[in-house]
DSSP file (Angstrom, degrees, kcal/mol; ACC not computed):
  #  RESIDUE AA STRUCTURE BP1 BP2  ACC     N-H-->O    O-->H-N    N-H-->O    O-->H-N    TCO  KAPPA ALPHA  PHI   PSI    X-CA   Y-CA   Z-CA
    1    1 A X              0   0    0      0, 0.0     2,-0.5     0, 0.0     0, 0.0   0.000 360.0 360.0 360.0 147.3   45.6  -66.9   36.1
    2    2 A X        -     0   0    0      2,-0.1     2,-0.4     0, 0.0     4,-0.0  -0.905 360.0-160.0-111.3 131.0   44.7  -64.3   38.6
    3    3 A X        +     0   0    0     -2,-0.5     2,-0.4     3,-0.0     0, 0.0  -0.841  56.9  33.0-102.2 147.8   43.3  -65.2   41.9
    4    4 A X  S    S+     0   0    0     -2,-0.4     2,-0.2     2,-0.0    -2,-0.1  -0.846  99.6  10.9 120.2-149.4   41.5  -62.7   43.8
    5    5 A X        -     0   0    0     -2,-0.4     2,-0.5     1,-0.1    -2,-0.0  -0.439  65.2-128.7 -72.7 138.3   39.3  -59.8   42.9
    6    6 A X        -     0   0    0     -2,-0.2     3,-0.1     1,-0.1    -1,-0.1  -0.724  28.6-114.2 -84.1 130.4   38.1  -59.5   39.5
    7    7 A X        -     0   0    0     -2,-0.5     2,-0.1     1,-0.1     3,-0.1  -0.298  35.2-102.8 -58.9 141.5   38.7  -56.0   37.9
    8    8 A X        -     0   0    0      1,-0.1    -1,-0.1     3,-0.0     3,-0.1  -0.429  42.7-101.1 -70.2 147.6   35.5  -54.0   37.1
    9    9 A X        -     0   0    0      1,-0.1     2,-0.1    -2,-0.1    -1,-0.1  -0.382  46.5-104.7 -66.5 143.9   34.7  -54.0   33.5
   10   10 A X        -     0   0    0      1,-0.1     2,-0.4    -3,-0.1    -1,-0.1  -0.460  32.5-121.2 -75.3 149.2   35.9  -50.6   32.0
   11   11 A X        -     0   0    0     -2,-0.1     2,-0.2    -3,-0.1    -1,-0.1  -0.701  24.2-119.0 -93.2 135.3   33.2  -48.2   31.3
   12   12 A X        -     0   0    0     -2,-0.4     4,-0.5     1,-0.1     3,-0.4  -0.521   9.0-142.0 -70.3 134.4   32.8  -47.0   27.6
   13   13 A X  S  > S+     0   0    0     -2,-0.2     4,-2.3     1,-0.2     5,-0.2   0.537  84.5  89.6 -70.6  -4.6   33.3  -43.2   27.1
   14   14 A X  H  > S+     0   0    0      1,-0.2     4,-2.7     2,-0.2     5,-0.3   0.969  85.8  45.6 -66.1 -55.0   30.5  -43.3   24.4
   15   15 A X  H  > S+     0   0    0     -3,-0.4     4,-2.1     1,-0.2    -1,-0.2   0.890 113.6  51.5 -60.5 -36.5   27.6  -42.6   26.8
   16   16 A X  H  > S+     0   0    0     -4,-0.5     4,-2.1     2,-0.2    -1,-0.2   0.926 112.9  43.9 -57.3 -50.5   29.6  -39.8   28.5
   17   17 A X  H  X S+     0   0    0     -4,-2.3     4,-2.3     2,-0.2    -2,-0.2   0.915 112.8  52.0 -65.7 -42.0   30.4  -38.1   25.2
   18   18 A X  H  X S+     0   0    0     -4,-2.7     4,-2.1     1,-0.2    -1,-0.2   0.867 110.1  49.1 -60.9 -38.7   26.9  -38.5   23.9
   19   19 A X  H  X S+     0   0    0     -4,-2.1     4,-1.8    -5,-0.3    -1,-0.2   0.874 112.2  47.7 -66.5 -39.6   25.5  -36.9   27.1
   20   20 A X  H  X S+     0   0    0     -4,-2.1     4,-1.5     2,-0.2    -2,-0.2   0.853 111.6  50.0 -74.4 -31.4   27.9  -34.0   26.8
   21   21 A X  H  X S+     0   0    0     -4,-2.3     4,-2.2     2,-0.2    -2,-0.2   0.904 110.1  50.9 -72.4 -40.8   27.1  -33.4   23.1
   22   22 A X  H  X S+     0   0    0     -4,-2.1     4,-2.4     1,-0.2    -2,-0.2   0.885 109.4  50.1 -64.4 -38.9   23.4  -33.5   23.8
   23   23 A X  H  X S+     0   0    0     -4,-1.8     4,-2.3     2,-0.2    -1,-0.2   0.893 110.3  50.3 -68.4 -35.6   23.7  -30.9   26.6
   24   24 A X  H  X S+     0   0    0     -4,-1.5     4,-2.0     2,-0.2    -2,-0.2   0.901 111.5  48.9 -69.5 -38.9   25.7  -28.6   24.3
   25   25 A X  H  X S+     0   0    0     -4,-2.2     4,-2.6     2,-0.2    -2,-0.2   0.922 112.3  47.3 -64.0 -45.9   23.1  -28.9   21.6
   26   26 A X  H  X S+     0   0    0     -4,-2.4     4,-3.3     1,-0.2    -2,-0.2   0.900 109.4  54.1 -65.6 -42.8   20.3  -28.2   24.0
   27   27 A X  H  X S+     0   0    0     -4,-2.3     4,-0.7     1,-0.2    -1,-0.2   0.936 112.7  42.7 -55.4 -48.6   22.1  -25.2   25.4
   28   28 A X  H  X S+     0   0    0     -4,-2.0     4,-3.3     2,-0.2     3,-0.5   0.868 113.9  51.9 -67.5 -37.9   22.6  -23.7   21.8
   29   29 A X  H  X S+     0   0    0     -4,-2.6     4,-2.7     1,-0.2     5,-0.4   0.947 105.1  56.6 -62.8 -45.2   18.9  -24.6   21.0
   30   30 A X  H  < S+     0   0    0     -4,-3.3     4,-0.3     1,-0.2    -1,-0.2   0.760 117.7  34.5 -55.9 -24.7   17.8  -22.8   24.2
   31   31 A X  H  X S+     0   0    0     -4,-0.7     4,-1.0    -3,-0.5    -2,-0.2   0.820 120.1  45.4 -96.7 -45.6   19.6  -19.7   22.9
   32   32 A X  H  X S+     0   0    0     -4,-3.3     4,-2.3     1,-0.2     5,-0.2   0.898 106.9  57.3 -75.4 -37.8   19.0  -19.9   19.1
   33   33 A X  H  X S+     0   0    0     -4,-2.7     4,-1.9    -5,-0.3     5,-0.2   0.946 109.1  42.1 -68.5 -48.3   15.3  -20.8   19.1
   34   34 A X  H  > S+     0   0    0     -5,-0.4     4,-2.0    -4,-0.3    -1,-0.2   0.843 114.6  54.1 -68.2 -24.6   14.0  -17.7   21.1
   35   35 A X  H  X S+     0   0    0     -4,-1.0     4,-1.5     2,-0.2    -1,-0.2   0.905 107.2  49.4 -71.5 -40.0   16.4  -15.6   19.1
   36   36 A X  H  X S+     0   0    0     -4,-2.3     4,-1.3     1,-0.2    -2,-0.2   0.833 111.2  50.6 -65.7 -33.6   14.9  -16.9   15.8
   37   37 A X  H  X S+     0   0    0     -4,-1.9     4,-2.2     2,-0.2     3,-0.2   0.903 108.0  52.5 -67.7 -41.0   11.4  -16.2   17.1
   38   38 A X  H  X S+     0   0    0     -4,-2.0     4,-0.8     1,-0.2    -2,-0.2   0.812 113.1  44.3 -65.0 -32.9   12.4  -12.7   18.1
   39   39 A X  H  < S+     0   0    0     -4,-1.5     4,-0.5     2,-0.1    -1,-0.2   0.716 113.3  50.0 -85.0 -20.9   13.6  -12.1   14.6
   40   40 A X  H >X S+     0   0    0     -4,-1.3     4,-1.3    -3,-0.2     3,-0.9   0.909  99.1  66.4 -78.0 -47.2   10.7  -13.7   12.8
   41   41 A X  H 3X S+     0   0    0     -4,-2.2     4,-1.8     1,-0.3     3,-0.4   0.856  98.0  50.7 -51.9 -49.2    8.0  -11.8   14.8
   42   42 A X  H 3X>S+     0   0    0     -4,-0.8     4,-2.9     1,-0.2     5,-0.5   0.881 106.2  55.3 -55.7 -35.0    8.8   -8.3   13.4
   43   43 A X  H <45S+     0   0    0     -3,-0.9     4,-0.5    -4,-0.5    -1,-0.2   0.835 110.5  45.6 -72.0 -26.8    8.8   -9.4    9.9
   44   44 A X  H  <5S+     0   0    0     -4,-1.3    -1,-0.2    -3,-0.4    -2,-0.2   0.795 124.6  31.2 -82.4 -27.3    5.3  -10.8   10.3
   45   45 A X  H  <5S+     0   0    0     -4,-1.8    -2,-0.2     1,-0.0    -3,-0.2   0.652 114.1  53.8-110.4 -18.7    4.0   -7.7   12.1
   46   46 A X  T  <5S+     0   0    0     -4,-2.9     3,-0.5    -5,-0.3    -3,-0.2   0.928 104.0  61.4 -82.4 -47.2    5.9   -4.7   10.7
   47   47 A X  S   <S+     0   0    0     -5,-0.5    40,-0.2    -4,-0.5    41,-0.1  -0.228  90.4  43.2 -66.1 165.1    5.1   -5.5    7.1
   48   48 A X  S    S+     0   0    0     37,-0.1    37,-0.5     1,-0.1    39,-0.2   0.728  71.6 129.8  68.3  25.6    1.6   -5.6    5.6
   49   49 A X  E     +a  125   0A   0     75,-0.5    77,-2.1    -3,-0.5     2,-0.5   0.090  41.4  99.5 -89.0  19.4    0.4   -2.4    7.5
   50   50 A X  E     -aB 126  86A   0     36,-1.2    36,-1.0    75,-0.3    35,-0.4  -0.925  48.6-173.8-116.2 130.1   -0.9   -0.7    4.5
   51   51 A X  E     -a  127   0A   0     75,-2.3    77,-2.6    -2,-0.5     2,-0.4  -0.955   8.5-171.3-119.6 139.2   -4.7   -0.6    3.7
   52   52 A X  E     -aB 128  83A   0     31,-2.8    31,-3.4    -2,-0.4     2,-0.4  -0.996  13.5-164.9-134.0 136.1   -6.0    0.9    0.4
   53   53 A X  E     -aB 129  82A   0     75,-2.1    77,-2.9    -2,-0.4     2,-0.5  -0.986  10.6-164.8-113.9 129.1   -9.4    1.7   -0.8
   54   54 A X  E     -aB 130  81A   0     27,-2.6    27,-2.5    -2,-0.4     2,-0.5  -0.968   2.8-159.0-119.7 132.6   -9.8    2.3   -4.6
   55   55 A X  E     -aB 131  80A   0     75,-2.7    77,-2.8    -2,-0.5     2,-0.8  -0.927  15.9-135.0-110.7 127.4  -13.0    4.0   -5.9
   56   56 A X  E     +a  132   0A   0     23,-3.1    22,-1.3    -2,-0.5     3,-0.2  -0.764  37.6 158.4 -84.4 106.7  -13.8    3.6   -9.6
   57   57 A X        +     0   0    0     75,-2.2    77,-0.3    -2,-0.8    -1,-0.1   0.154  44.7 100.2-107.3  10.0  -14.8    7.1  -10.7
   58   58 A X  S    S-     0   0    0      2,-0.2    -1,-0.1    74,-0.2     3,-0.1   0.685  84.9-128.9 -78.2 -20.9  -14.2    6.4  -14.4
   59   59 A X  S    S+     0   0    0      1,-0.3     2,-0.3    -3,-0.2    18,-0.1   0.483  79.6  93.8  79.7   3.1  -17.9    5.9  -15.3
   60   60 A X  S    S-     0   0    0     16,-0.1     2,-0.5    15,-0.1    -1,-0.3  -0.896  83.3-112.6-125.8 148.5  -16.8    2.6  -17.1
   61   61 A X        -     0   0    0     -2,-0.3    44,-0.4    15,-0.1     2,-0.4  -0.773  41.5-151.0 -75.3 129.6  -16.6   -1.1  -16.0
   62   62 A X  E     -E   75   0B   0     13,-2.3    13,-3.1    -2,-0.5     2,-0.3  -0.841  10.1-160.6-106.7 140.4  -12.8   -1.9  -16.0
   63   63 A X  E     + F   0 103B   0     40,-2.9    40,-3.4    -2,-0.4    11,-0.2  -0.927  69.5  16.9-121.9 152.0  -11.2   -5.2  -16.6
   64   64 A X  E    S-     0   0B   0     -2,-0.3     2,-0.2    38,-0.2    -1,-0.2   0.922  81.9-172.6  65.8  41.8   -7.8   -6.7  -15.8
   65   65 A X  E     -E   73   0B   0      8,-3.7     7,-3.3    -3,-0.2     8,-1.2  -0.514   4.1-165.9 -72.5 133.3   -7.3   -3.7  -13.2
   66   66 A X  E     -EF  71 101B   0     35,-2.2    35,-1.2     5,-0.2     2,-0.5  -0.969  17.7-167.9-118.4 138.6   -3.8   -3.6  -11.7
   67   67 A X  E >  S-E   70   0B   0      3,-3.1     3,-2.0    -2,-0.4     2,-0.3  -0.875  74.3 -56.5-117.8  98.0   -2.8   -1.7   -8.6
   68   68 A X  T 3  S-     0   0    0     -2,-0.5    21,-0.0    31,-0.3    33,-0.0  -0.546 121.1 -21.5  62.5-122.8    1.0   -1.9   -8.8
   69   69 A X  T 3  S+     0   0    0     -2,-0.3     2,-0.6    -3,-0.1    -1,-0.3   0.286 116.8 105.6 -95.6  13.1    1.7   -5.6   -8.9
   70   70 A X  E <   -E   67   0B   0     -3,-2.0    -3,-3.1     2,-0.0     2,-0.6  -0.822  65.0-142.7-101.1 125.7   -1.6   -6.5   -7.4
   71   71 A X  E     +E   66   0B   0     -2,-0.6    -5,-0.2    -5,-0.2    -2,-0.1  -0.764  23.2 173.7 -87.6 119.8   -4.2   -8.0   -9.8
   72   72 A X  E     -     0   0B   0     -7,-3.3     2,-0.3    -2,-0.6    -6,-0.2   0.585  23.0-159.0 -99.1 -16.0   -7.7   -6.7   -8.9
   73   73 A X  E     +E   65   0B   0     -8,-1.2    -8,-3.7   -10,-0.1     2,-0.3  -0.619  56.9  10.6  76.8-129.9   -9.6   -8.2  -12.0
   74   74 A X  E     -     0   0B   0     -2,-0.3     2,-0.4   -11,-0.2   -11,-0.2  -0.635  61.0-170.7 -90.2 138.2  -12.8   -6.6  -12.9
   75   75 A X  E     -E   62   0B   0    -13,-3.1   -13,-2.3    -2,-0.3     3,-0.1  -0.891  16.1-142.4-129.9 100.3  -13.9   -3.4  -11.3
   76   76 A X    >   -     0   0    0     -2,-0.4     3,-1.3   -15,-0.2   -20,-0.2  -0.093  34.5 -86.5 -60.0 161.4  -17.4   -2.2  -12.0
   77   77 A X  T 3  S+     0   0    0      1,-0.3    -1,-0.1   -18,-0.1   -20,-0.1  -0.440 112.8  11.1 -68.0 144.4  -18.2    1.4  -12.5
   78   78 A X  T 3  S+     0   0    0    -22,-1.3    -1,-0.3     1,-0.2     2,-0.2   0.720 102.6 125.5  60.4  23.5  -18.9    3.3   -9.2
   79   79 A X    <   -     0   0    0     -3,-1.3   -23,-3.1   -23,-0.2     2,-0.4  -0.705  49.9-140.2-111.7 170.4  -17.6    0.4   -7.1
   80   80 A X  E     -B   55   0A   0     -2,-0.2     2,-0.4   -25,-0.2   -25,-0.2  -0.966   9.5-163.1-131.4 136.9  -14.9    0.3   -4.4
   81   81 A X  E     -B   54   0A   0    -27,-2.5   -27,-2.6    -2,-0.4     2,-0.4  -0.973  11.1-142.7-125.0 142.9  -12.3   -2.4   -3.8
   82   82 A X  E     -B   53   0A   0     -2,-0.4     2,-0.4   -29,-0.2   -29,-0.2  -0.840  13.8-166.3-103.2 135.7  -10.3   -2.8   -0.6
   83   83 A X  E     +B   52   0A   0    -31,-3.4   -31,-2.8    -2,-0.4     2,-0.3  -0.951  15.9 157.0-119.6 144.3   -6.6   -3.9   -0.6
   84   84 A X  E     +     0   0A   0     -2,-0.4   -33,-0.2   -33,-0.2     3,-0.1  -0.935  44.8  64.9-150.2 178.6   -4.6   -5.2    2.3
   85   85 A X  E     +     0   0A   0    -37,-0.5     2,-0.4   -35,-0.4   -36,-0.1   0.802  67.5 145.7  76.4  29.1   -1.6   -7.2    3.1
   86   86 A X  E     -B   50   0A   0    -36,-1.0   -36,-1.2   -38,-0.2    -1,-0.3  -0.837  38.8-160.7-101.9 137.1    0.8   -4.7    1.3
   87   87 A X        -     0   0    0     -2,-0.4   -38,-0.3     1,-0.3     2,-0.3   0.881  68.7 -10.4 -83.5 -39.6    4.1   -4.2    2.6
   88   88 A X        -     0   0    0    -40,-0.1     2,-0.4   -41,-0.1    -1,-0.3  -0.990  51.6-155.1-155.1 157.8    4.9   -0.9    1.0
   89   89 A X  E     -G  123   0C   0     34,-2.6    34,-3.3    -2,-0.3     2,-0.6  -0.997  18.1-133.5-133.5 141.0    3.7    1.6   -1.5
   90   90 A X  E     -G  122   0C   0     -2,-0.4     7,-3.1    32,-0.2     2,-0.4  -0.834  28.6-164.9 -94.7 122.8    5.7    4.2   -3.4
   91   91 A X  E     -GH 121  96C   0     30,-3.9    30,-2.6    -2,-0.6     2,-0.7  -0.894  20.2-161.7-113.2 138.4    4.0    7.5   -3.4
   92   92 A X  E >  S-GH 120  95C   0      3,-2.9     3,-1.0    -2,-0.4     2,-0.6  -0.891  77.8 -45.0-111.5 103.0    4.5   10.7   -5.5
   93   93 A X  T 3  S-     0   0    0     26,-0.7     4,-0.1    -2,-0.7    28,-0.1  -0.712 123.1 -24.5  73.9-119.2    2.9   13.4   -3.6
   94   94 A X  T 3  S+     0   0    0     -2,-0.6     2,-0.3     2,-0.1    -1,-0.2   0.128 126.6  64.5-114.7  22.4   -0.4   12.1   -2.4
   95   95 A X  E <  S-H   92   0C   0     -3,-1.0    -3,-2.9    52,-0.1    52,-0.0  -0.958  93.8 -80.5-137.4 163.5   -1.0    9.4   -5.0
   96   96 A X  E     -H   91   0C   0     -2,-0.3    -5,-0.3    -5,-0.2    49,-0.2  -0.153  31.9-135.0 -52.9 142.4    0.7    6.1   -6.0
   97   97 A X  S    S+     0   0    0     -7,-3.1     2,-0.2    24,-0.1    19,-0.2   0.919  84.3  77.6 -67.8 -39.6    3.7    6.5   -8.2
   98   98 A X  S    S-     0   0    0     -8,-0.4    -2,-0.1     1,-0.1     3,-0.1  -0.533  88.0-115.9 -77.9 137.2    2.6    3.7  -10.6
   99   99 A X        -     0   0    0     14,-0.3   -31,-0.3    -2,-0.2    45,-0.1  -0.326  34.7-105.4 -63.9 147.2    0.0    4.5  -13.1
  100  100 A X        -     0   0    0     43,-0.3     2,-0.5   -33,-0.1    43,-0.4  -0.403  33.6-150.3 -72.7 153.0   -3.3    2.6  -12.8
  101  101 A X  E     +F   66   0B   0    -35,-1.2   -35,-2.2    -2,-0.1     2,-0.3  -0.990  31.4 132.7-127.3 129.0   -3.9   -0.1  -15.4
  102  102 A X  E     -     0   0B   0     -2,-0.5     2,-0.3   -37,-0.2   -38,-0.2  -0.885  40.6-122.9-172.2 146.3   -7.3   -1.3  -16.6
  103  103 A X  E     -F   63   0B   0    -40,-3.4   -40,-2.9    -2,-0.3     2,-0.5  -0.731  13.5-161.2 -97.9 144.8   -9.1   -2.1  -19.9
  104  104 A X    >   -     0   0    0     -2,-0.3     3,-1.9     3,-0.2   -42,-0.1  -0.985  29.1-113.5-118.8 120.2  -12.3   -0.7  -21.2
  105  105 A X  T 3  S+     0   0    0     -2,-0.5     3,-0.1   -44,-0.4   -44,-0.1  -0.261  98.1  11.3 -54.5 131.1  -14.2   -2.5  -23.8
  106  106 A X  T 3  S+     0   0    0      1,-0.3     2,-0.3     0, 0.0    -1,-0.3   0.489 107.5 100.6  84.0   5.6  -14.3   -0.7  -27.1
  107  107 A X    <   -     0   0    0     -3,-1.9     2,-0.5     2,-0.0    -1,-0.3  -0.892  68.9-126.7-126.4 153.1  -11.7    1.8  -26.2
  108  108 A X  E     -c  140   0A   0     31,-2.8    33,-1.2    -2,-0.3     2,-0.6  -0.874  17.6-156.0-105.2 126.9   -8.0    2.0  -27.1
  109  109 A X  E     -c  141   0A   0     -2,-0.5    33,-0.1    31,-0.2     3,-0.1  -0.908  11.4-142.6-104.1 109.9   -5.5    2.3  -24.3
  110  110 A X        -     0   0    0     -2,-0.6     3,-0.0    31,-0.6    31,-0.0  -0.272  40.4 -81.1 -68.2 164.3   -2.1    3.8  -25.3
  111  111 A X        -     0   0    0      1,-0.1     2,-0.4    31,-0.0    -1,-0.1  -0.323  50.7-106.5 -66.2 147.8    0.9    2.4  -23.5
  112  112 A X        -     0   0    0     -3,-0.1    -1,-0.1     1,-0.1     3,-0.1  -0.636  29.2-125.3 -86.4 131.2    1.6    3.6  -20.1
  113  113 A X        -     0   0    0     -2,-0.4     2,-0.3     1,-0.1   -14,-0.3  -0.317  33.9 -99.0 -65.0 147.4    4.4    5.9  -19.8
  114  114 A X        -     0   0    0      1,-0.1    -1,-0.1   -16,-0.1   -16,-0.0  -0.534  44.1-112.8 -66.5 133.9    7.1    5.0  -17.2
  115  115 A X        -     0   0    0     -2,-0.3     2,-0.5     1,-0.1    -1,-0.1  -0.329  21.7-126.4 -71.7 148.3    6.6    6.8  -14.0
  116  116 A X        -     0   0    0    -19,-0.2    -1,-0.1     1,-0.1     0, 0.0  -0.820  10.4-152.2 -91.0 127.6    9.1    9.3  -12.8
  117  117 A X    >   +     0   0    0     -2,-0.5     3,-1.5     3,-0.1     2,-0.3   0.189  44.5 137.1 -84.8  13.6   10.4    8.8   -9.4
  118  118 A X  T 3  S-     0   0    0      1,-0.3     3,-0.1   -26,-0.1    -2,-0.1  -0.448  81.1  -1.3 -70.2 133.0   11.2   12.3   -8.6
  119  119 A X  T 3  S+     0   0    0     -2,-0.3   -26,-0.7     1,-0.2     2,-0.3   0.858  96.7 151.5  65.8  36.1   10.2   13.3   -5.1
  120  120 A X  E <   -G   92   0C   0     -3,-1.5     2,-0.4   -28,-0.2   -28,-0.2  -0.721  27.0-161.4 -98.4 153.6    8.7    9.8   -4.5
  121  121 A X  E     -G   91   0C   0    -30,-2.6   -30,-3.9    -2,-0.3     2,-0.5  -0.986  16.2-129.0-132.5 141.8    8.6    8.3   -1.0
  122  122 A X  E     -G   90   0C   0     -2,-0.4     2,-0.4   -32,-0.3   -32,-0.2  -0.813  23.8-160.7 -85.1 125.5    8.1    4.7    0.2
  123  123 A X  E     -G   89   0C   0    -34,-3.3   -34,-2.6    -2,-0.5     3,-0.1  -0.918  13.7-177.5-110.3 137.8    5.4    4.3    2.7
  124  124 A X        +     0   0    0     -2,-0.4   -75,-0.5     1,-0.2     2,-0.3   0.343  66.2  20.7-114.0   9.1    5.2    1.3    5.0
  125  125 A X  E    S+a   49   0A   0    -36,-0.1   -75,-0.3   -77,-0.1    -1,-0.2  -0.941  76.8  78.2-166.7 153.2    2.2    1.8    7.0
  126  126 A X  E     -a   50   0A   0    -77,-2.1   -75,-2.3    -2,-0.3     2,-0.4  -0.622  64.5 -84.5 133.2 172.5   -1.1    3.7    6.8
  127  127 A X  E     -a   51   0A   0    -77,-0.2     2,-0.4    -2,-0.2   -75,-0.2  -0.955  43.0-178.3-113.8 131.9   -4.6    3.8    5.3
  128  128 A X  E     -a   52   0A   0    -77,-2.6   -75,-2.1    -2,-0.4     2,-0.4  -0.950  14.2-165.1-131.0 147.8   -5.0    5.4    1.9
  129  129 A X  E     -a   53   0A   0     -2,-0.4    19,-2.1   -77,-0.2     2,-0.4  -1.000  13.5-177.1-135.9 131.8   -8.0    6.0   -0.4
  130  130 A X  E     -aD  54 147A   0    -77,-2.9   -75,-2.7    -2,-0.4     2,-0.4  -0.981  20.9-136.3-134.7 141.6   -7.7    6.9   -4.1
  131  131 A X  E     -aD  55 146A   0     15,-3.4    15,-1.2    -2,-0.4     2,-0.7  -0.767  16.1-141.8 -89.5 138.4  -10.1    7.7   -6.8
  132  132 A X  E     +aD  56 145A   0    -77,-2.8   -75,-2.2    -2,-0.4     2,-0.2  -0.924  30.2 175.8-104.6 109.9   -9.5    6.1  -10.2
  133  133 A X  E     - D   0 144A   0     11,-2.6    11,-2.4    -2,-0.7     2,-0.4  -0.640  19.7-134.2-107.5 170.5  -10.4    8.7  -13.0
  134  134 A X  E     - D   0 143A   0    -77,-0.3     2,-0.5     9,-0.2     9,-0.2  -0.976   4.4-156.0-130.1 141.3  -10.1    8.6  -16.7
  135  135 A X  E     - D   0 142A   0      7,-3.1     7,-2.5    -2,-0.4     2,-0.4  -0.975  23.9-167.2-110.0 122.4   -8.7   11.1  -19.3
  136  136 A X  E     + D   0 141A   0     -2,-0.5     2,-0.3     5,-0.2     5,-0.2  -0.901  21.0 176.1-121.0 142.2  -10.3   10.6  -22.7
  137  137 A X  E >   - D   0 140A   0      3,-2.1     3,-2.0    -2,-0.4     2,-0.4  -0.880  69.0 -51.8-141.4 107.1   -9.4   11.8  -26.0
  138  138 A X  T 3  S-     0   0    0     -2,-0.3    -1,-0.0     1,-0.3     0, 0.0  -0.564 123.0 -19.3  63.0-123.4  -11.5   10.5  -28.9
  139  139 A X  T 3  S+     0   0    0     -2,-0.4   -31,-2.8    -3,-0.1    -1,-0.3   0.234 124.3  85.5 -98.6   8.5  -11.4    6.7  -28.6
  140  140 A X  E <   -cD 108 137A   0     -3,-2.0    -3,-2.1   -33,-0.2     2,-0.3  -0.710  54.3-177.0-108.3 164.4   -8.2    6.6  -26.3
  141  141 A X  E     -cD 109 136A   0    -33,-1.2   -31,-0.6    -2,-0.2     2,-0.4  -0.993  19.1-154.4-154.9 153.1   -7.9    7.0  -22.7
  142  142 A X  E     - D   0 135A   0     -7,-2.5    -7,-3.1    -2,-0.3     2,-0.3  -0.994  17.1-142.0-125.0 139.0   -5.6    7.1  -19.7
  143  143 A X  E     + D   0 134A   0    -43,-0.4     2,-0.3    -2,-0.4   -43,-0.3  -0.754  25.3 177.6 -99.6 153.7   -6.4    6.2  -16.2
  144  144 A X  E     - D   0 133A   0    -11,-2.4   -11,-2.6    -2,-0.3     2,-0.2  -0.963  23.6-114.7-149.1 165.7   -5.0    8.3  -13.4
  145  145 A X  E     + D   0 132A   0     -2,-0.3     2,-0.3   -13,-0.2   -13,-0.2  -0.650  23.8 179.2 -97.7 154.5   -5.1    8.5   -9.5
  146  146 A X  E     - D   0 131A   0    -15,-1.2   -15,-3.4    -2,-0.2     2,-0.2  -0.961  39.9-100.2-146.4 140.5   -6.5   11.2   -7.3
  147  147 A X  E     - D   0 130A   0     -2,-0.3   -17,-0.3   -17,-0.2     2,-0.1  -0.456  47.5-108.5 -61.8 131.0   -6.6   11.3   -3.5
  148  148 A X              0   0    0    -19,-2.1   -19,-0.1    -2,-0.2    -1,-0.1  -0.394 360.0 360.0 -63.0 130.0  -10.1   10.3   -2.4
  149  149 A X              0   0    0     -2,-0.1    -1,-0.1    -3,-0.1    -2,-0.1   0.310 360.0 360.0-115.8 360.0  -12.1   13.3   -0.9
């Protein structure tokens, strides 16, 4: 038996360790969160800076129209469609590298040739306007681009 003062209860190191751990996490969070935001903002604002207008000058109603990987659906003759939200476009000269695709009722469309990438350039911003024309031979046709004037 001990007479006299009672010794104070020993303090557990757990609250102290938890406090230090929370402070370390918060310090890292304060650094990493703004850095993540700074890295994310350019990806949202730099891309999708391309706007495109396509004018159907074929004289036909087109179905299943594609502009690269963008499905435009039906495009009536003498109509215009607007595209936005495009990150980049590959150009060959002043027209898109990829050949246009569209179906015309009652006409046969031969397979599209693979586009040649010679002297092609990727564009990441700008506004472009293209006319969609048709080259016909008998009952077959090919669609092609021309810079809108």
